[in-house]
C-alpha positions in Angstrom: 0.0 0.0 0.0 1.3 3.5 -0.8 2.6 5.6 2.0 -0.1 8.2 1.5 -2.8 5.5 1.9 -1.0 4.1 4.9 -1.1 7.5 6.6 -4.8 8.0 5.8 -5.6 4.6 7.3 -3.7 5.4 10.4 -5.5 8.7 10.7 -8.9 7.0 10.3 -8.0 4.4 13.0 -6.8 7.0 15.4 -10.0 8.9 14.9 -12.0 5.8 15.7 -10.1 5.3 18.9 -10.6 8.9 19.7 -14.4 8.4 19.3 -14.3 5.5 21.8 -12.3 7.6 24.2 -14.8 10.5 23.9 -17.7 8.1 24.5 -16.0 6.8 27.5 -15.2 10.1 29.1 -18.8 11.3 28.5 -20.0 8.3 30.3 -17.5 8.7 33.2 -18.8 12.3 33.8 -22.1 10.8 35.1 -20.5 8.3 37.5 -21.4 8.4 41.2 -18.9 7.5 43.9 -21.5 6.2 46.2 -22.7 3.2 44.1 -23.0 0.9 47.0 -19.9 -1.3 46.4 -18.1 -2.1 49.7 -14.7 -2.2 48.1 -15.1 1.3 46.9 -15.4 2.6 50.4 -12.2 0.9 51.5 -10.2 2.3 48.6 -11.6 5.7 49.3 -10.9 5.4 53.0 -7.3 4.5 52.3 -7.1 7.7 50.1 -8.6 9.7 52.9 -6.1 8.5 55.5 -3.2 9.3 53.2 -4.5 12.8 52.5 -5.1 13.4 56.2 -2.0 11.8 57.7 0.5 11.6 54.8 2.6 8.5 55.1 0.9 7.8 58.5 -2.1 6.9 56.4 -0.5 3.4 56.0 -2.1 2.7 59.4 -5.6 1.8 58.4 -7.0 0.7 61.9 -10.7 1.5 62.2 -10.0 3.2 65.5 -8.5 6.1 63.4 -12.0 7.0 62.1 -12.3 9.7 64.8 -13.5 12.1 62.1 -16.4 9.9 61.1 -15.4 9.5 57.5 -15.9 5.7 57.4 -19.2 6.0 59.2 -20.5 8.7 56.8 -19.6 6.6 53.8 -21.3 3.5 55.2 -24.4 5.5 56.0 -24.4 7.0 52.5 -24.9 3.6 50.9 -27.3 2.4 53.6 -25.0 -0.1 55.4 -27.2 -1.7 58.2 -24.6 -1.3 61.0 -22.9 1.9 59.8 -22.5 3.3 63.2 -20.4 0.4 64.4 -17.1 0.6 62.5 -16.0 -2.8 63.9 -18.5 -4.4 61.5 -17.2 -2.3 58.5 -16.9 -4.4 55.3 -13.5 -5.2 53.7 -11.8 -4.8 57.0 -10.2 -7.8 58.7 -8.9 -8.4 62.3 -5.2 -9.0 62.7 -4.0 -11.4 65.4 -0.4 -10.0 65.6 -1.5 -6.3 65.9 -4.9 -6.6 67.3 -6.2 -4.2 64.7 -9.1 -4.2 62.2 -7.5 -2.9 59.0 -8.2 -2.5 55.4 -7.6 -5.8 53.6 -6.4 -4.2 50.2 -2.9 -3.0 49.5 -2.4 0.8 49.5 -1.7 1.5 45.8 -5.2 2.3 44.7 -5.7 4.6 47.7 -2.4 6.3 46.7 -3.7 7.1 43.3 -7.1 8.2 44.5 -5.3 10.5 47.0 -3.9 12.6 44.2 -7.4 14.0 43.6 -9.7 16.1 45.8 -12.2 14.5 48.1 -15.5 13.8 46.4 -13.9 14.0 43.0 -11.5 11.2 43.0 -12.8 8.2 41.0 -13.8 10.0 37.8 -10.5 11.8 37.3 -8.5 8.6 38.0 -10.5 6.6 35.4 -10.3 9.5 32.9 -6.5 9.8 33.1 -6.1 6.0 33.0 -8.3 5.8 29.9 -6.4 8.7 28.3 -3.2 6.8 29.0 -4.5 3.7 27.3 -5.7 5.8 24.3 -2.0 7.0 24.1 -0.8 3.4 23.9 -3.4 2.7 21.3 -2.0 5.5 19.2 1.5 4.4 19.7 0.6 0.9 18.4 -1.2 2.3 15.4 1.7 4.6 14.4 4.3 1.8 14.9 2.3 -0.4 12.5 3.7 -0.5 8.9 1.2 -2.6 6.9 -2.6 -2.3 6.5 -3.3 -5.5 8.3 -1.1 -4.5 11.3 -2.7 -1.0 11.5 -6.2 -2.5 11.6 -5.1 -5.1 14.4 -3.5 -2.4 16.4 -6.6 -0.2 16.1 -9.1 -3.0 17.0 -7.1 -3.9 20.1 -6.5 -0.2 21.0 -10.3 0.6 20.8 -11.1 -2.6 22.8 -8.6 -1.7 25.5 -10.0 1.8 25.8 -13.5 0.6 25.9 -12.7 -1.9 28.6 -12.1 1.0 31.0 -15.9 1.2 31.1 -16.6 -2.5 31.3 -15.2 -4.5 33.1 -12.5 -2.2 34.6 -15.2 -0.1 36.3 -16.0 -3.2 38.5 -13.0 -2.5 40.8 -11.1 0.8 41.4 -7.9 -1.2 41.5 -8.3 -2.1 37.7 -7.8 1.5 36.4 -4.1 1.8 37.4 -3.6 -1.9 36.8 -4.6 -1.5 33.2 -2.2 1.3 32.7 0.7 -0.7 34.2 -0.2 -3.7 31.9 0.1 -1.5 28.8 3.4 0.1 29.8 4.8 -3.3 31.0 3.8 -4.9 27.7 5.7 -2.1 25.8 8.8 -2.6 27.9 8.6 -6.3 27.6 8.6 -6.1 23.8 11.5 -3.6 23.9 13.5 -5.8 26.2 13.0 -9.2 24.4 12.3 -8.2 20.8 14.1 -4.9 20.6 17.9 -4.2 20.9 20.0 -6.6 22.9 22.9 -4.5 23.7 24.3 -5.1 27.2 24.4 -1.4 27.9 20.6 -1.1 27.4 19.5 -4.1 29.6 19.4 -2.3 32.9 17.6 0.6 31.2 14.7 -1.7 30.3 14.6 -4.6 32.9 14.8 -2.3 35.9 11.7 -0.2 35.0 9.9 -3.4 33.9 10.5 -5.1 37.2 9.5 -2.0 39.1 6.2 -1.7 37.2 5.3 -5.3 37.9 6.1 -4.9 41.5 4.1 -1.7 41.5 1.1 -3.6 40.2 1.0 -5.6 43.4 0.3 -2.4 45.3 -2.9 -2.2 43.4 -4.0 -5.8 43.6 -2.2 -8.5 45.6 -3.1 -11.2 43.0 -1.0 -9.1 40.4 2.0 -10.8 42.0 1.3 -13.6 39.6 1.9 -11.2 36.5 5.6 -11.4 37.2 5.7 -15.2 37.3 6.5 -15.7 33.6 9.3 -13.2 33.8 10.9 -15.0 36.8 10.6 -18.4 35.1 12.1 -16.9 31.9 15.1 -15.5 33.8 15.6 -18.7 35.8 15.6 -20.9 32.7 17.9 -18.5 30.9 20.3 -18.6 33.8 20.3 -22.4 34.0 20.7 -22.6 30.3 23.7 -20.2 29.9 25.1 -19.6 33.3 26.6 -16.3 32.1 27.2 -13.3 34.4 24.8 -11.3 32.2 22.0 -13.6 33.1 22.8 -13.2 36.9 22.9 -9.5 36.5 19.4 -9.4 34.7 17.8 -11.6 37.3 19.3 -9.5 40.2 18.2 -6.2 38.7 14.7 -7.5 37.9 14.1 -8.9 41.3 15.5 -5.9 43.2 13.3 -3.6 41.1 10.3 -5.9 41.7 10.8 -5.7 45.5 11.2 -1.9 45.4 8.0 -1.6 43.3 6.0 -3.5 45.9 7.6 -1.9 49.0 4.5 0.2 49.8 2.6 -3.2 50.3 5.3 -4.6 52.4 5.3 -1.5 54.5 1.6 -1.6 54.9 1.7 -5.3 55.8 4.3 -4.6 58.5 2.3 -1.8 60.1 -1.1 -3.4 59.9 -0.5 -7.1 60.1 2.8 -7.1 62.0 5.0 -8.6 59.3 5.8 -7.7 55.6 4.8 -11.2 54.6 1.7 -11.4 56.7 -1.5 -10.8 54.7 -4.0 -8.1 55.7 -6.8 -10.3 54.5 -6.7 -12.2 57.8 -7.2 -15.9 58.6 -11.1 -15.8 58.8 -11.7 -13.7 55.7 -14.4 -15.2 53.3 -12.4 -13.8 50.4 -9.5 -16.1 51.2 -10.3 -19.5 49.9 -8.1 -22.6 49.2 -7.4 -23.6 45.6 -9.6 -26.3 44.3 -8.2 -28.8 41.7 -11.7 -29.6 40.5 -11.6 -26.2 38.6 -15.0 -24.9 40.0 -14.6 -21.5 38.3 -14.1 -22.7 34.7 -17.8 -22.8 34.0 -18.2 -19.2 35.1 -15.3 -18.1 33.0 -16.6 -19.9 29.9 -19.9 -18.0 30.4 -18.0 -14.7 30.2 -17.6 -13.9 26.5 -15.0 -11.2 26.9 -12.7 -13.1 29.1 -13.0 -16.2 26.8 -12.3 -14.0 23.7 -9.2 -12.4 25.3 -7.8 -15.8 26.5 -8.3 -17.3 23.0 -6.7 -14.3 21.2 -3.8 -14.6 23.7 -3.3 -18.2 23.1 -3.6 -17.9 19.3 -1.2 -15.0 19.2 1.3 -16.7 21.4 1.4 -19.8 19.2 1.8 -17.7 16.1 4.8 -15.7 17.5 6.5 -18.9 18.8 7.1 -19.8 15.1 8.5 -16.4 14.3 12.0 -14.8 14.8 14.1 -15.2 17.9 13.0 -11.9 19.6 9.3 -12.7 19.1 9.9 -16.2 20.4 11.3 -14.8 23.5 8.3 -12.7 24.2 6.0 -15.6 23.3 7.9 -17.9 25.9 7.4 -15.3 28.7 3.8 -14.9 27.7 3.3 -18.7 27.7 4.6 -19.1 31.2 2.6 -16.2 32.5 -0.6 -17.4 30.9 -0.1 -21.0 32.3 0.6 -19.8 35.9 -2.1 -17.2 36.0 -4.9 -19.1 34.4 -4.0 -22.2 36.5 -4.6 -20.1 39.6 -7.8 -18.4 38.5 -9.3 -21.7 37.2 -8.6 -23.4 40.6 -9.8 -20.5 42.7 -13.5 -21.0 43.8 -14.7 -17.5 42.8 -14.8 -16.0 39.3 -15.4 -12.3 38.5 -15.8 -10.4 35.2 -12.3 -8.9 35.7 -10.0 -11.4 37.4 -8.3 -12.6 34.3 -8.3 -9.2 32.5 -4.8 -8.0 33.7 -2.9 -11.1 32.5 -4.8 -11.1 29.2 -4.0 -7.4 28.7 -0.3 -7.7 29.7 0.1 -10.6 27.4 -1.7 -9.0 24.4 0.1 -5.7 24.8 3.4 -7.5 25.0 2.7 -9.6 21.9 1.3 -6.7 19.9 4.2 -4.4 20.5 6.7 -7.2 19.9 5.2 -8.0 16.5 5.0 -4.3 15.5 8.6 -3.6 16.5 9.8 -6.6 14.6 7.8 -5.6 11.5 9.3 -2.1 11.8 12.8 -3.4 12.0 12.3 -5.7 9.0 11.0 -2.8 6.9 14.0 -0.7 8.0 16.5 -3.3 7.1 14.7 -3.6 3.7 15.6 0.1 3.2 12.1 1.3 3.3 12.7 3.4 6.5 9.7 1.7 8.1 7.2 2.5 5.2 5.4 -0.6 3.9 5.6 -1.1 0.2 2.8 -3.7 0.3 3.5 -7.4 -0.4 7.1 -7.3 -1.2 8.1 -10.9 -1.3 11.4 -11.2 -3.2 14.9 -10.0 -2.8 14.9 -8.6 -6.3 11.9 -6.3 -5.7 13.4 -5.1 -2.4 16.7 -4.4 -4.1 14.9 -2.5 -6.8 13.1 -0.3 -4.2 16.6 0.7 -3.1 17.8 1.5 -6.6 20.0 -1.7 -6.6 20.2 -4.6 -9.0 19.4 -8.1 -8.0 23.1 -8.9 -8.2 23.7 -6.4 -5.4 25.2 -3.5 -7.5 24.1 0.2 -7.6 22.7 1.1 -11.0 24.7 4.1 -12.3 23.0 6.9 -14.1 24.0 7.5 -17.8 25.9 10.7 -16.8 27.9 9.1 -14.1 29.2 6.2 -16.2 30.0 2.7 -14.8 30.3 2.2 -11.1 32.0 -0.5 -9.1 29.7 -3.2 -7.7 28.8 -2.8 -4.0 27.4 -5.6 -2.0 23.9 -5.1 -0.7 25.1 -5.7 3.0 27.2 -2.6 2.8 24.1 -0.5 1.9 21.8 -1.9 4.8 23.3 0.2 7.6 20.7 2.9 7.2 19.7 5.2 10.1 17.4 3.5 12.5 14.1 5.2 13.5 14.1 7.1 16.8 12.8 4.1 18.7 16.0 2.1 17.8 14.2 -1.1 17.1 16.5 -3.7 15.5 16.2 -7.3 14.3 17.5 -10.0 16.7 20.4 -11.8 15.0 
């Protein structure tokens, strides 16, 4: 397809994503923070404590409700025993500390605390949705062929729409969705992009930090890093090179630093960084069941089934592609197996439980494919512009003004020229993103 048509198609796809974004933002303007969901109150209370006490807001004991904030929120939604904070929902008693504390990690409360009281949820979701729109645009403009542009646009529009449904079901999903998109981009850069040693720390450190940070929003997001740890472990056992040790150390350290707020919160509220704030008698904490009780519920959810099927199909496709794409597919495979094994054996299913792993996987696979496509076009000398279905070396050579034998065609005025191998002509300037093919 001609460059002009490619650009027109990109503009049309970007406009389509913009329309979905505008529809989402218009819908969000009519949201109400008092929708009667117990989890909402706990996230908002965490934000209130952080706004009131600063870092002292890590202590979420119900006894700190001396200003009546929790009571007022419970009364607002018609909670039967709103006047007794000891019966407040999503609070759990801690044996070691003797406190009744919020069961959720503090990350979502941190994000909500950035906005003024009474106007916290809508701005958080709007900014998160705009961020996903930005990643959708990035994918569209990285694409180099018509089919790739349409795939990027379809997935981008879906990701933006999902901020309304099902991400609205839990406030923790809004920041999680943004982290999954950014982590997917970094994953593709790390495994399908340049492999120079000097750049490894610049990619794996923020990636590890982001995956650790996701735990601060939802504890179960801990599983999002499982595929990465398995990949690094297998790589270390296979090569035993100092570089593999360095990568694993950097990733693990960054991961721990990212989830530090949760470890601090656990220490303050539960008495140990590794003690759960969910408590021992919490009905939300249930043992895994190898009879897979939740599968039927997930199979009845069309969106989660569709995302799972696309992730599996995309992973299988990329496993047969180049070395860089195969690495991304291997990480994704390990991640999908661990995460879905957990959720299929957990006795409760919700419309959003498997969304984070599906989105992290699909963003990673999409960006890896687009980066590889971009680097191939650049090596062909098209500077990342798709010429359509260019299938032979002869056509590619002609697009560079070169003969099939690898010589430059001289003009009549210049006279004969010495043959020059094609390999000497392929070192063209890379695009600003610096994507390269994996040797």
